[in-house]
NULOVEX-128439 format. One record per residue (C-alpha): residue number from 1; x, y, z. Coordinates in nm, 4 decimals, padded with zeros to 6 digits. Example, Ala and Ser with C-alpha at 12.3 -4.5 7.8 and 13.67 -1.06 7.14 Angstrom:
num,px,py,pz
1,01.2300,-00.4500,00.7800
2,01.3670,-00.1060,00.7140
This chain:
num,px,py,pz
1,-02.2001,-04.6141,-05.8599
2,-02.1215,-04.4689,-05.5206
3,-02.2968,-04.1642,-05.3971
4,-02.0890,-04.0627,-05.0937
5,-01.7507,-04.1696,-05.1964
6,-01.7265,-04.4355,-04.9374
7,-01.7152,-04.8080,-05.0155
8,-01.9036,-05.0634,-04.8508
9,-01.7475,-05.1854,-04.5218
10,-01.5325,-04.8901,-04.4575
11,-01.5717,-04.6828,-04.1487
12,-01.6211,-04.3022,-04.1470
13,-01.3023,-04.1301,-03.9840
14,-01.3213,-03.7637,-03.9275
15,-01.0212,-03.5421,-03.9559
16,-01.1783,-03.3192,-03.6778
17,-01.0795,-03.5126,-03.3624
18,-01.2579,-03.3374,-03.0726
19,-01.1956,-03.3772,-02.7013
20,-01.2602,-03.6910,-02.5368
21,-01.4892,-03.7082,-02.2143
22,-01.1828,-03.7946,-02.0124
23,-00.9951,-03.4833,-02.1265
24,-01.3093,-03.2789,-02.0412
25,-01.3222,-03.4040,-01.6955
26,-00.9649,-03.3510,-01.6335
27,-00.9903,-02.9866,-01.7490
28,-01.3022,-02.9389,-01.5288
29,-01.1124,-03.0721,-01.2125
30,-00.8232,-02.8499,-01.2911
31,-01.0548,-02.5491,-01.3321
32,-01.2460,-02.6218,-01.0109
33,-00.9223,-02.6717,-00.8013
34,-00.8176,-02.3264,-00.9115
35,-01.1462,-02.1698,-00.8431
36,-01.1473,-02.3153,-00.4943
37,-00.8016,-02.1947,-00.4176
38,-00.9068,-01.8541,-00.5150
39,-01.2227,-01.8700,-00.3133
40,-01.0140,-01.9718,00.0014
41,-00.7704,-01.6950,-00.0708
42,-01.0670,-01.4479,-00.0929
43,-01.1981,-01.5717,00.2576
44,-00.8520,-01.5209,00.3954
45,-00.8253,-01.1669,00.2723
46,-01.1686,-01.0749,00.3955
47,-01.0778,-01.2136,00.7412
48,-00.7451,-01.0339,00.7389
49,-00.9278,-00.6990,00.6526
50,-01.1906,-00.7420,00.9243
51,-00.8932,-00.8052,01.1825
52,-00.7153,-00.4974,01.0522
53,-01.0296,-00.2760,01.0889
54,-01.0700,-00.4152,01.4387
55,-00.7182,-00.3279,01.5421
56,-00.7584,00.0293,01.3939
57,-01.0742,00.0905,01.5687
58,-00.9320,-00.0437,01.9033
59,-00.6408,00.1703,01.8602
60,-00.8508,00.4822,01.7903
61,-01.0735,00.4075,02.0972
62,-00.7640,00.3765,02.3142
63,-00.6046,00.6906,02.1615
64,-00.9276,00.8988,02.2372
65,-00.9270,00.7845,02.6100
66,-00.5460,00.8533,02.6300
67,-00.5829,01.1907,02.4944
68,-00.8639,01.2667,02.7386
69,-00.6210,01.1591,03.0193
70,-00.3446,01.3767,02.8922
71,-00.5842,01.6694,02.8575
72,-00.6746,01.6259,03.2253
73,-00.3083,01.6410,03.3078
74,-00.1612,01.5014,03.6485
75,-00.3891,01.7037,03.8737
76,-00.6929,01.5901,03.6637
77,-00.6158,01.2193,03.6656
78,-00.7319,01.0145,03.9486
79,-00.5589,01.0783,04.2836
80,-00.5349,00.7139,04.3851
81,-00.4244,00.3994,04.1883
82,-00.7127,00.2091,04.0404
83,-00.8896,00.0679,03.7235
84,-01.1905,00.1963,03.5488
85,-01.3636,-00.0464,03.3057
86,-01.6068,00.0403,03.0309
87,-01.7965,-00.2713,02.9348
88,-01.8873,-00.3894,02.6017
89,-02.1872,-00.1827,02.4457
90,-02.1110,00.1156,02.6789
91,-01.8631,00.3106,02.4830
92,-02.0131,00.5593,02.2274
93,-01.9160,00.4747,01.8700
94,-01.7347,00.1521,01.9846
95,-01.9986,-00.0949,02.0806
96,-01.7828,-00.4044,02.0038
97,-01.4993,-00.2927,02.2364
98,-01.4310,-00.2983,02.6190
99,-01.1937,-00.0335,02.7490
100,-01.0052,-00.0457,03.0746
101,-00.7974,00.2619,03.2113
102,-00.5497,00.1796,03.4783
103,-00.3970,00.4643,03.6819
104,-00.0887,00.3762,03.8972
105,00.0218,00.6722,04.1336
106,00.3800,00.7376,04.2046
107,00.4880,00.5004,03.9398
108,00.7717,00.4810,03.8174
109,00.8701,00.7496,04.0767
110,00.7187,01.0040,04.3155
111,00.4972,01.2800,04.1508
112,00.4127,01.0647,03.8432
113,00.1228,00.8656,03.7235
114,00.1397,00.5868,03.5002
115,-00.1748,00.5684,03.2736
116,-00.2590,00.2337,03.0741
117,-00.5405,00.2095,02.8406
118,-00.6340,-00.1242,02.7126
119,-00.9132,-00.2014,02.4693
120,-01.0421,-00.5590,02.4211
121,-01.2547,-00.7061,02.1521
122,-01.3747,-01.0543,02.0414
123,-01.4703,-01.1529,02.3858
124,-01.1346,-01.0356,02.5343
125,-00.9455,-01.2646,02.2850
126,-00.7585,-00.9555,02.1294
127,-00.6384,-00.6288,02.2773
128,-00.4426,-00.3115,02.2220
129,-00.2802,-00.1365,02.4877
130,-00.1316,00.2122,02.5113
131,00.0799,00.3567,02.8103
132,00.1842,00.7078,02.9025
133,00.3187,00.8926,03.2061
134,00.1903,01.2202,03.3657
135,00.4094,01.4337,03.5731
136,00.3516,01.6906,03.8256
């Protein structure tokens, strides 16, 4: 009499075939590659956002100086050509930036001043530049 329904010498075969170790390893490798791709994409997005923030801040810093020069007008701007440099950590609200204001008198013609404001950051590796003319 057989108790389990199996005859002597037969192997037990299950109808529920699970995953093999190789299939699990391949699935894990594919999953890891996808996650690493997403991680590098996230790092790229973070760096892009940081650069965009720096460009926006530098543009605002330059625009503030440009507005000051425009407010002074032709008579209030420096009388002689020259460059004024504000070093890193000296500009209020913009410690990561260096600002340079160049005044060129009688450029492009007499009774005109060309004002160029350049803002640098990242050890002068990046810059934003704005230009305007003031007339008498």
